[in-house]
C-alpha positions in Angstrom: 136.8 63.5 0.3 139.7 62.6 2.5 140.3 66.2 3.6 136.6 67.0 3.8 136.0 64.1 6.3 139.2 64.9 8.2 138.2 68.6 8.6 134.7 67.7 9.6 136.1 65.6 12.5 138.2 68.6 13.5 135.2 71.0 13.3 133.1 68.6 15.4 135.9 68.3 18.0 136.2 64.6 17.4 139.8 63.2 17.6 140.8 61.2 14.6 143.8 59.6 13.1 144.3 59.1 9.4 146.2 56.6 7.2 146.8 55.8 3.6 146.3 52.1 3.0 148.4 50.3 0.4 149.8 46.8 0.1 152.0 47.1 3.2 149.3 48.7 5.4 149.2 47.4 8.9 145.5 47.6 9.7 146.0 46.4 13.3 146.8 50.0 14.2 143.3 51.1 13.4 142.0 49.0 16.3 144.1 51.1 18.7 142.5 54.4 17.8 139.0 55.6 18.5 138.3 57.1 15.1 140.4 56.4 12.0 140.1 57.6 8.4 141.5 55.1 5.9 142.2 56.5 2.5 143.0 53.9 -0.2 143.0 53.1 -3.9 143.8 49.4 -3.5 144.4 47.1 -0.6 145.1 43.4 0.1 142.3 41.0 0.9 142.9 41.0 4.6 142.7 44.8 4.8 139.5 44.9 2.6 137.9 42.3 4.8 138.8 44.2 8.0 137.4 47.4 6.6 134.2 45.7 5.6 133.7 44.3 9.1 134.7 47.4 11.1 134.0 50.6 9.0 131.3 52.8 10.3 131.1 54.7 7.0 132.5 53.8 3.6 132.7 56.7 1.1 133.4 55.6 -2.4 134.4 58.2 -5.1 134.4 57.0 -8.7 135.1 58.4 -12.1 134.5 57.1 -15.6 137.2 54.5 -16.0 138.1 55.8 -19.5 138.9 59.2 -18.0 140.7 57.5 -15.1 142.9 55.6 -17.4 143.6 58.7 -19.4 144.5 60.6 -16.2 147.1 58.0 -15.2 148.6 57.9 -18.6 149.0 61.7 -18.7 149.7 62.6 -15.1 151.7 59.5 -14.0 153.4 58.6 -17.3 151.8 55.1 -17.3 151.4 53.1 -20.4 147.9 52.0 -21.4 148.2 48.4 -20.2 149.5 49.4 -16.8 146.9 52.1 -16.4 144.0 49.8 -17.3 145.2 47.1 -15.0 145.5 49.6 -12.1 142.1 51.2 -12.6 140.5 47.8 -13.0 141.8 46.6 -9.7 140.5 49.8 -8.0 137.1 49.4 -9.6 136.8 45.9 -8.4 137.4 47.1 -4.8 134.9 50.0 -5.3 132.3 47.6 -6.6 132.9 45.3 -3.7 132.6 48.1 -1.1 129.6 49.6 -2.8 127.6 46.6 -1.7 128.3 47.4 2.0 125.3 48.6 4.0 127.3 51.6 5.2 128.6 52.6 1.8 128.0 56.0 0.2 128.8 56.4 -3.5 129.9 59.7 -5.0 130.3 60.1 -8.8 132.9 62.5 -10.2 130.6 63.3 -13.1 128.1 64.8 -10.7 130.8 67.3 -9.6 130.2 66.7 -5.9 133.4 68.6 -5.2 131.9 71.8 -6.6 128.6 71.4 -4.8 128.1 73.3 -1.5 125.7 70.7 -0.3 128.4 68.0 -0.2 129.9 69.1 3.1 126.6 69.2 5.0 125.7 65.8 3.5 129.0 64.3 4.7 128.4 65.8 8.2 125.0 64.1 8.3 126.5 60.9 7.0 129.1 60.9 9.8 126.5 61.9 12.4 128.3 65.2 13.4 126.7 68.5 14.3 128.9 71.0 12.7 128.1 74.8 12.5 127.3 76.1 9.1 130.1 78.6 9.2 132.6 75.8 9.8 131.2 73.8 6.9 131.3 76.8 4.6 135.0 77.2 5.6 135.8 73.6 4.8 134.2 73.9 1.4 136.1 77.1 0.6 139.4 75.5 1.6 138.8 72.6 -0.8 137.8 74.5 -3.9 140.2 74.0 -6.9 141.6 77.5 -6.6 142.3 77.1 -2.8 143.9 73.7 -3.3 146.1 75.0 -6.2 147.2 77.9 -4.0 148.0 75.5 -1.1 150.0 73.1 -3.4 152.3 75.9 -4.5 153.5 76.2 -0.9 154.5 72.6 -0.5 158.2 72.8 -1.6 159.0 75.2 1.3 156.6 73.7 3.8 158.1 72.0 6.9 157.4 68.3 7.2 156.6 67.8 3.5 158.1 64.7 1.9 159.8 64.7 -1.5 160.1 61.9 -4.1 163.3 62.9 -6.0 162.7 60.5 -8.8 159.3 62.0 -9.5 160.2 65.6 -8.4 157.0 65.4 -6.4 156.2 66.9 -3.0 153.7 65.3 -0.6 152.0 66.9 2.4 151.5 63.9 4.8 148.6 65.8 6.6 146.4 66.7 3.7 147.8 64.0 1.2 148.0 66.7 -1.5 150.8 66.1 -4.0 152.4 68.7 -6.3 151.3 66.5 -9.2 147.7 67.2 -8.1 148.2 70.8 -9.4 147.0 72.1 -12.8 144.3 69.4 -13.3 141.4 70.4 -15.5 138.8 68.0 -14.1 137.6 67.4 -17.7 134.8 64.9 -18.2 135.0 62.9 -21.4 138.6 64.0 -22.2 139.6 60.5 -22.9 138.3 60.9 -26.5 141.1 63.3 -27.2 143.8 60.9 -26.0 142.6 57.3 -26.4 142.3 55.3 -29.6 138.9 53.8 -30.4 140.4 50.3 -29.8 141.6 51.3 -26.4 138.2 52.8 -25.5 136.5 49.6 -26.5 138.9 47.5 -24.4 138.1 49.5 -21.3 134.4 49.3 -21.9 134.6 45.6 -22.3 136.8 45.0 -19.3 134.7 47.2 -17.0 131.3 46.2 -18.3 130.7 43.9 -15.2 131.1 46.7 -12.7 130.4 50.0 -14.5 127.4 51.1 -16.7 128.7 53.4 -19.5 126.4 56.2 -20.6 127.0 58.6 -23.4 125.7 62.1 -23.2 126.2 64.8 -25.9 126.6 68.2 -24.3 127.0 70.1 -27.6 127.2 69.4 -31.3 131.0 69.6 -31.2 131.8 67.8 -28.0 130.9 64.2 -27.1 131.5 63.7 -23.4 130.4 60.9 -21.1 129.1 60.2 -17.7 128.6 57.0 -15.9 127.3 55.3 -12.8 127.9 51.9 -11.2 125.1 49.4 -11.4 
């Protein structure tokens, strides 16, 4: 979503700046730019309030928290308690922002990132008139195959940052990391990795902000999909 919105600004010839907001984010710099994209997983109260009061559009992407916890444990080597705490904080922010009149919610389980209608819908949401060819190009550049190919170039790309401890490369323009590679995008994969007690704990802790729905796709595979209330 971050790159889709960023590239739509470029295609519409609208100057834009972008930031990743974390605990030390200085939101005052947003006020100095005409258009600013703020990507975040978690922010302090002052930043959240500022975004609520000034954001023209808020795009929220969510995924089943059971799969989110599993992803953090597998891809970021977090233990269960740390992963649950982190995801819970993010979901509280998502639930808060979802109540905003300018909020637009996109669910991972609906595979919006594989739907060609997503880019035109975002352009309309932003209020930009973008040629169809440009929107098709944006979608093509953000397919899993295209992103995987791009990520492979990061180690030798000028301006890319490296985290030696994690052996991870980051492109500050696209925000793609090398650890984003080789993801499967599996829905309901948590059942292969989490114990039933862990699943129950997640469902209990998130019950106030997330409605869990179980869908059986085949006789041998129980997967899940969910939506916020």
